[in-house]
Residue frames as qw, qx, qy, qz and C-alpha x, y, z in Angstrom:
[[0.309, -0.912, 0.154, -0.222, 41.45, -18.29, 24.92],
 [0.530, 0.459, -0.615, 0.361, 45.12, -18.68, 25.87],
 [0.661, -0.326, -0.594, 0.324, 46.16, -20.08, 29.23],
 [0.274, -0.083, -0.298, 0.910, 47.31, -16.68, 30.53],
 [0.317, -0.269, -0.238, -0.878, 44.01, -15.10, 29.45],
 [0.678, -0.406, -0.583, -0.185, 42.13, -17.81, 31.39],
 [0.552, -0.248, -0.499, 0.621, 44.29, -17.08, 34.44],
 [0.038, 0.090, -0.072, 0.993, 43.66, -13.33, 34.19],
 [0.514, -0.365, -0.407, -0.661, 39.91, -13.95, 33.91],
 [0.702, -0.359, -0.597, 0.150, 40.09, -16.26, 36.94],
 [0.445, -0.158, -0.370, 0.800, 42.11, -13.72, 38.97],
 [0.108, -0.356, -0.179, -0.911, 39.70, -10.91, 38.07],
 [0.568, -0.556, -0.580, -0.177, 37.21, -12.42, 40.58],
 [0.609, -0.595, -0.279, 0.443, 39.44, -11.01, 43.32],
 [0.118, 0.992, -0.022, -0.046, 40.54, -7.87, 41.49],
 [0.618, -0.550, 0.436, 0.353, 44.00, -9.34, 40.88],
 [0.780, 0.477, 0.321, 0.247, 44.22, -9.62, 37.08],
 [0.238, 0.951, -0.114, 0.163, 46.00, -6.25, 36.80],
 [0.481, -0.739, 0.470, 0.040, 48.85, -7.62, 38.94],
 [0.915, 0.146, 0.309, 0.215, 49.87, -10.27, 36.36],
 [0.077, -0.787, 0.429, 0.436, 53.33, -9.47, 35.03],
 [0.893, 0.394, 0.183, 0.117, 54.47, -10.59, 31.58],
 [0.427, -0.670, 0.399, 0.458, 58.18, -10.61, 30.73],
 [0.569, 0.708, -0.328, -0.260, 60.17, -10.33, 27.53],
 [0.191, 0.459, -0.863, 0.087, 62.34, -13.17, 28.89],
 [0.687, -0.183, -0.683, -0.167, 61.48, -16.69, 30.01],
 [0.377, -0.468, 0.524, -0.603, 60.34, -17.35, 33.56],
 [0.832, 0.023, -0.447, -0.327, 59.87, -21.08, 32.91],
 [0.715, -0.085, -0.597, 0.352, 62.12, -22.26, 35.76],
 [0.506, -0.779, -0.270, 0.252, 62.53, -21.10, 39.35],
 [0.544, -0.322, 0.139, 0.762, 65.92, -19.60, 38.51],
 [0.207, 0.332, 0.454, 0.801, 64.69, -17.78, 35.39],
 [0.266, -0.793, -0.478, -0.269, 61.60, -16.46, 37.19],
 [0.552, -0.680, -0.167, 0.453, 63.75, -15.20, 40.08],
 [0.431, -0.097, 0.271, 0.855, 66.02, -13.40, 37.60],
 [0.037, 0.543, 0.529, 0.651, 63.07, -11.86, 35.73],
 [0.406, -0.810, -0.377, -0.191, 61.57, -10.63, 39.00],
 [0.257, 0.575, -0.450, 0.633, 64.87, -9.78, 40.75],
 [0.690, -0.531, 0.231, -0.435, 63.96, -11.81, 43.85],
 [0.232, -0.412, 0.878, -0.079, 65.54, -14.77, 45.61],
 [0.399, 0.042, -0.821, -0.406, 64.57, -18.14, 44.05],
 [0.069, -0.210, -0.894, 0.389, 62.85, -19.30, 47.25],
 [0.291, 0.374, 0.320, -0.820, 60.09, -16.68, 46.71],
 [0.439, 0.154, -0.600, -0.651, 59.02, -18.31, 43.45],
 [0.662, -0.007, 0.575, -0.480, 55.92, -20.40, 44.21],
 [0.227, 0.257, -0.831, -0.439, 56.37, -23.48, 42.06],
 [0.803, 0.036, 0.160, -0.574, 53.42, -25.72, 41.23],
 [0.014, -0.305, 0.948, 0.091, 54.27, -29.42, 41.43],
 [0.764, 0.067, -0.098, -0.635, 51.76, -31.88, 39.97],
 [0.165, -0.236, 0.951, -0.111, 51.21, -35.50, 40.94],
 [0.482, -0.147, -0.735, -0.454, 48.98, -38.34, 39.81],
 [0.333, -0.047, 0.656, -0.676, 46.05, -38.97, 42.14],
 [0.530, 0.337, 0.774, -0.081, 44.16, -41.89, 40.57],
 [0.403, 0.573, 0.547, 0.459, 42.24, -40.24, 37.71],
 [0.086, -0.982, -0.164, -0.036, 42.84, -36.78, 39.14],
 [0.526, 0.491, -0.261, 0.644, 45.72, -34.40, 39.81],
 [0.559, -0.748, -0.231, 0.272, 47.14, -33.27, 43.11],
 [0.412, 0.697, -0.113, 0.577, 49.09, -29.99, 43.03],
 [0.606, -0.611, -0.218, 0.460, 51.48, -28.85, 45.74],
 [0.262, 0.873, -0.051, 0.408, 52.55, -25.21, 45.58],
 [0.782, -0.457, -0.100, 0.412, 55.92, -24.89, 47.31],
 [0.135, -0.903, 0.237, 0.331, 58.75, -22.41, 47.72],
 [0.642, 0.697, -0.309, -0.081, 61.30, -22.37, 44.94],
 [0.130, 0.597, -0.763, 0.211, 64.05, -23.84, 47.12],
 [0.670, -0.192, 0.586, -0.415, 61.92, -26.65, 48.57],
 [0.355, 0.236, -0.846, -0.321, 62.01, -30.27, 47.39],
 [0.836, -0.228, -0.173, -0.469, 59.34, -32.93, 47.82],
 [0.167, -0.386, 0.863, -0.281, 60.15, -35.39, 50.60],
 [0.509, -0.046, -0.767, -0.389, 58.71, -38.78, 49.66],
 [0.318, -0.257, -0.849, 0.335, 58.03, -39.93, 53.23],
 [0.115, 0.294, 0.352, -0.881, 56.34, -36.63, 54.21],
 [0.438, 0.124, -0.421, -0.784, 54.27, -36.77, 51.02],
 [0.469, -0.130, -0.861, -0.151, 53.21, -40.36, 51.73],
 [0.158, -0.287, -0.723, 0.608, 52.30, -39.43, 55.29],
 [0.228, 0.293, 0.129, -0.919, 50.18, -36.49, 54.10],
 [0.581, 0.288, -0.282, -0.707, 48.49, -38.15, 51.10],
 [0.826, -0.070, 0.491, -0.269, 48.68, -41.89, 51.78],
 [0.887, 0.383, 0.195, 0.168, 50.76, -42.73, 48.70],
 [0.580, -0.272, 0.269, 0.719, 54.19, -42.18, 47.20],
 [0.238, 0.741, -0.047, -0.627, 54.56, -39.08, 45.02],
 [0.600, 0.244, 0.649, 0.399, 54.14, -39.85, 41.31],
 [0.043, 0.549, -0.114, -0.827, 54.86, -36.72, 39.27],
 [0.675, 0.610, 0.370, -0.188, 52.82, -36.24, 36.11],
 [0.572, 0.115, 0.452, 0.675, 54.43, -36.29, 32.67],
 [0.035, -0.234, 0.120, 0.964, 54.42, -33.01, 30.72],
 [0.270, -0.208, -0.639, -0.690, 51.47, -34.05, 28.54],
 [0.404, -0.528, -0.745, 0.058, 49.41, -35.13, 31.54],
 [0.222, -0.388, -0.306, 0.841, 50.23, -31.85, 33.31],
 [0.145, 0.047, -0.328, -0.932, 48.73, -29.96, 30.38],
 [0.379, -0.339, -0.777, -0.373, 45.67, -32.26, 30.34],
 [0.426, -0.540, -0.664, 0.294, 44.95, -31.76, 34.06],
 [0.264, -0.545, -0.239, 0.759, 45.92, -28.12, 34.54],
 [0.408, 0.850, 0.328, 0.060, 45.43, -26.54, 31.14],
 [0.039, -0.941, 0.314, 0.120, 48.87, -24.99, 31.50],
 [0.835, 0.409, -0.307, 0.200, 52.08, -26.12, 29.84],
 [0.783, -0.363, -0.132, 0.488, 55.24, -26.94, 31.77],
 [0.405, 0.128, 0.020, 0.905, 57.00, -23.66, 32.55],
 [0.230, -0.307, -0.075, -0.920, 53.71, -21.85, 33.14],
 [0.516, -0.407, -0.752, -0.051, 51.90, -24.28, 35.43],
 [0.090, -0.275, 0.360, -0.887, 50.09, -22.40, 38.16],
 [0.006, 0.273, 0.898, -0.346, 47.33, -23.00, 40.71],
 [0.311, 0.423, 0.199, -0.827, 44.77, -20.82, 38.89],
 [0.642, 0.399, -0.207, -0.622, 41.98, -21.57, 36.41],
 [0.052, -0.275, 0.959, 0.048, 42.32, -25.32, 36.90],
 [0.579, -0.160, -0.684, -0.415, 40.11, -28.27, 36.12],
 [0.687, -0.500, 0.176, -0.497, 37.96, -29.46, 39.04],
 [0.972, -0.004, -0.220, 0.081, 39.98, -32.68, 38.76],
 [0.533, 0.365, -0.406, 0.646, 42.98, -30.84, 40.26],
 [0.578, -0.770, -0.266, 0.047, 43.21, -30.43, 44.04],
 [0.359, 0.676, -0.277, 0.581, 45.58, -27.71, 45.30],
 [0.715, -0.615, -0.219, 0.250, 47.58, -27.73, 48.54],
 [0.172, 0.886, -0.283, 0.325, 50.06, -25.13, 49.77],
 [0.803, -0.050, -0.424, 0.416, 53.31, -26.26, 51.37],
 [0.477, -0.837, -0.159, 0.217, 54.46, -24.64, 54.63],
 [0.637, -0.073, 0.164, 0.749, 57.76, -23.71, 52.95],
 [0.156, 0.634, 0.336, 0.678, 55.88, -20.65, 51.59],
 [0.420, -0.822, -0.385, -0.014, 54.94, -19.36, 55.05],
 [0.586, -0.410, -0.062, 0.696, 58.31, -17.67, 55.66],
 [0.218, 0.115, 0.314, 0.917, 57.47, -14.99, 53.07],
 [0.266, 0.451, 0.360, -0.773, 54.95, -12.16, 53.10],
 [0.667, 0.579, -0.026, -0.468, 54.51, -12.48, 49.33],
 [0.571, -0.146, 0.738, 0.329, 55.42, -15.09, 46.72],
 [0.348, 0.527, -0.354, -0.689, 55.38, -15.29, 42.92],
 [0.669, 0.181, 0.721, 0.022, 53.47, -18.10, 41.19],
 [0.136, -0.003, 0.650, 0.748, 53.38, -18.36, 37.40],
 [0.441, 0.406, 0.294, -0.745, 50.27, -17.29, 35.50],
 [0.785, 0.414, 0.414, -0.201, 49.80, -19.87, 32.78],
 [0.673, 0.719, -0.140, 0.108, 52.66, -18.97, 30.43],
 [0.849, -0.114, -0.100, 0.507, 56.42, -19.41, 30.47],
 [0.352, 0.270, -0.070, 0.893, 56.95, -15.65, 30.81],
 [0.366, -0.630, -0.175, -0.662, 54.51, -14.53, 33.50],
 [0.412, -0.190, -0.733, 0.508, 54.08, -14.28, 37.26],
 [0.318, -0.750, -0.216, -0.538, 52.06, -12.48, 39.91],
 [0.187, 0.215, -0.659, 0.696, 53.02, -11.26, 43.36],
 [0.614, -0.516, -0.392, -0.451, 50.49, -12.44, 45.95],
 [0.285, -0.460, 0.655, -0.528, 50.37, -12.57, 49.71],
 [0.015, 0.046, -0.997, 0.057, 49.56, -15.98, 51.17],
 [0.393, 0.404, 0.613, -0.554, 45.89, -15.17, 51.78],
 [0.507, 0.577, -0.200, -0.607, 45.48, -14.07, 48.15],
 [0.243, 0.344, -0.876, -0.234, 47.29, -17.21, 46.95],
 [0.202, 0.115, 0.917, -0.324, 45.11, -19.43, 49.16],
 [0.478, 0.513, 0.400, -0.590, 41.90, -17.87, 47.90],
 [0.479, 0.608, -0.344, -0.532, 42.79, -17.59, 44.19],
 [0.198, 0.320, -0.916, -0.139, 44.19, -21.14, 44.13],
 [0.817, -0.225, -0.184, -0.498, 41.18, -22.61, 45.92],
 [0.267, 0.377, -0.836, 0.295, 43.65, -24.34, 48.22],
 [0.755, -0.367, -0.479, -0.258, 42.30, -27.17, 50.35],
 [0.765, -0.628, -0.049, 0.132, 44.93, -27.20, 53.10],
 [0.054, 0.827, -0.553, 0.083, 48.46, -26.38, 54.19],
 [0.992, -0.051, -0.084, 0.075, 50.77, -29.39, 54.06],
 [0.266, -0.787, 0.545, 0.109, 54.34, -30.10, 55.13],
 [0.949, 0.207, 0.236, 0.037, 55.66, -32.31, 52.33],
 [0.581, 0.728, -0.212, 0.296, 58.97, -30.65, 51.45],
 [0.704, -0.574, 0.047, 0.415, 62.49, -30.40, 52.76],
 [0.631, 0.171, 0.183, 0.734, 65.79, -28.73, 51.78],
 [0.005, 0.729, 0.101, 0.677, 64.55, -25.33, 52.89],
 [0.419, -0.199, -0.596, 0.655, 65.15, -23.57, 56.17],
 [0.189, -0.892, -0.405, -0.073, 62.88, -21.37, 58.17],
 [0.298, 0.672, -0.211, 0.644, 64.55, -17.99, 58.71],
 [0.504, -0.251, -0.573, 0.595, 66.13, -17.30, 62.08],
 [0.013, -0.439, -0.253, 0.862, 64.85, -13.72, 61.80],
 [0.505, 0.657, 0.202, -0.522, 62.67, -11.68, 59.50],
 [0.765, 0.259, 0.496, 0.320, 62.87, -13.08, 55.95],
 [0.134, -0.410, 0.363, 0.826, 64.83, -11.27, 53.28],
 [0.602, 0.583, 0.413, -0.357, 62.27, -10.35, 50.63],
 [0.640, 0.765, -0.057, -0.029, 64.48, -9.32, 47.72],
 [0.841, 0.109, -0.041, 0.529, 68.00, -9.78, 46.47]]
């Protein structure tokens, strides 16, 4: 079973599999995904993976957010150590460009970064480098099996007024 098929099966538990979008173009980076979806890059929910002893820690953050080492250390008690591409595949079952917080190994713990909270909906990948799904934050939380909200990023700004949803 391909990675995207595993994700669709996982998402079917919440009646969300039909919402998975597959593109004829790559959505492997934040910029490419934003172009494919015609949304601002910040609305792409990127999945960042870090070593956590013999496990994986995933932070799902807004597309314009960057990990802040000191915030990460404060939240998780260690410096961030991003996984190599081969280790990402081993821990998540998804290749780089399609990494998402769905259908993961129990060895991967998922956290959502507060940078996502400025949007009503966001777009995480779905296991391939040409897929995404639009989810509200409650759907993302549930389908990802998130453990907590964390504040481990910077370089993003909370909107002064209602967020712009699309370009």
